[in-house]
C-alpha positions in Angstrom: -18.1 2.6 -1.0 -15.1 2.0 0.4 -13.5 -1.6 -0.5 -10.7 -2.9 2.0 -8.3 -5.7 2.0 -9.1 -8.1 4.6 -5.2 -8.4 4.9 -5.5 -5.5 7.2 -6.9 -8.1 9.7 -5.5 -11.1 11.5 -6.6 -14.5 11.5 -9.2 -13.8 14.2 -10.6 -11.1 12.2 -9.3 -8.4 14.7 -7.3 -5.3 13.2 -3.8 -6.4 12.6 -2.3 -3.0 12.2 -2.7 0.3 14.3 -5.7 2.5 12.9 -7.7 -0.2 11.1 -10.7 -0.2 13.3 -10.6 3.6 13.6 -10.1 3.7 9.9 -13.1 1.5 9.1 -15.4 3.3 11.6 -14.3 6.6 10.2 -15.3 5.5 6.6 -18.7 4.2 8.0 -19.5 7.5 9.7 -18.6 9.3 6.3 -21.6 7.1 4.7 -19.4 4.9 2.8 -20.4 1.1 2.7 -17.5 -0.8 3.6 -17.0 -4.0 1.9 -14.1 -6.5 3.2 -12.3 -8.3 0.5 -10.9 -11.9 1.9 -11.2 -14.8 4.1 -13.0 -14.2 7.4 -14.1 -16.5 9.9 -17.6 -17.8 10.4 -19.7 -14.9 11.7 -17.6 -12.3 10.0 -19.5 -9.2 8.4 -22.1 -9.9 5.7 -20.4 -7.7 3.3 -17.3 -9.8 3.0 -16.2 -11.4 -0.3 -14.7 -14.4 -0.1 -15.1 -16.3 -3.4 -11.5 -17.6 -4.3 -10.5 -17.5 -7.6 -12.9 -14.7 -8.7 -12.3 -11.1 -9.4 -12.8 -9.7 -5.9 -13.1 -6.3 -6.5 -16.0 -6.7 -9.1 -17.4 -9.2 -6.8 -17.6 -6.6 -3.9 -19.0 -3.9 -6.2 -21.7 -6.5 -7.6 -22.5 -7.5 -3.9 -23.6 -3.9 -2.9 -24.9 -2.8 -6.6 -21.8 -0.4 -6.7 -19.9 0.9 -9.5 -16.4 1.7 -10.0 -16.9 5.5 -10.2 -18.4 5.4 -6.7 -15.7 3.3 -5.0 -12.2 3.5 -3.6 -10.0 0.3 -3.1 -7.6 0.2 0.1 -5.0 -2.2 -1.0 -2.4 -4.3 0.9 -0.5 -5.8 -1.8 0.7 -5.4 -5.4 -1.7 -8.0 -6.4 -4.6 -6.3 -4.6 -3.8 -3.0 -6.5 -3.6 -4.8 -10.1 -7.1 -6.2 -9.4 -8.5 -2.6 -8.3 -6.9 -1.4 -11.5 -8.5 -4.2 -13.7 -12.0 -3.2 -12.3 -11.3 0.5 -13.0 -11.6 1.4 -9.1 -9.2 3.9 -7.9 -6.9 2.6 -5.3 -4.8 3.7 -2.4 -2.3 1.4 -0.7 -0.9 0.5 2.7 2.6 -0.7 3.3 2.0 -3.8 5.3 5.4 -5.3 4.9 4.8 -7.3 2.0 5.2 -5.0 -0.9 7.3 -1.4 -0.8 5.6 1.9 -1.6 7.7 1.6 -4.9 6.1 -1.4 -5.9 2.6 -0.5 -4.7 3.0 2.8 -7.1 4.4 0.8 -9.7 1.5 -1.4 -9.9 -1.0 1.6 -10.0 -1.6 2.9 -6.6 -2.6 6.6 -6.5 -1.2 6.9 -2.8 0.8 4.9 -0.5 0.5 5.3 3.1 2.4 3.5 5.9 -0.6 2.0 7.5 -4.0 2.6 8.3 -3.3 5.1 11.3 -1.1 7.0 8.8 -3.9 7.4 6.3 -6.3 8.3 8.9 -4.3 11.4 9.9 -4.4 12.6 6.1 -7.9 11.1 5.6 -9.3 14.4 4.2 -6.7 14.7 1.8 -6.7 11.3 0.5 -9.0 9.3 -2.2 -11.2 8.4 0.7 -12.3 12.1 1.6 -14.2 12.2 -1.6 -14.4 9.4 -4.3 -14.3 11.0 -7.7 -17.8 10.4 -8.5 -18.6 13.3 -6.1 -16.1 15.8 -7.2 -12.5 16.8 -6.1 -11.1 16.0 -2.9 -11.8 18.8 -0.4 -15.0 19.8 -2.1 -17.5 19.4 0.7 -17.9 17.2 3.7 -16.5 13.8 2.1 -20.1 12.6 2.1 -22.0 11.4 -1.0 -24.1 14.0 -2.4 -22.2 16.8 -0.5 -24.1 16.2 2.8 
């Protein structure tokens, strides 16, 4: 499962950063369930966690009966990195302009990428290539169960 910050989207729910749509499509093509965390407009994808004040990462896991061992969180802020850390979900972060790479790493991000397009270019060497429950990065196709 890939949990993605809705901060990567604009107010009209269109990708706000280069490569966002392509990154989501590639995660889905690899067989991951993508859950967007954040407020979305009416008609947003069904797997969108919008409960304000709740623990959004745990809520996302609960929504799809997922576990921290089978998830990777793509954060867009220090606050989101900390939420992933509290939930025990490995996290990579994107520098969207709010927080620096140094701040994101200090909060606990395992990886920091400039933007979704930069992450997409190194996807097979990232946490999104193969979540830890399925073995080390590079050990197979990047799909659960080695398929």
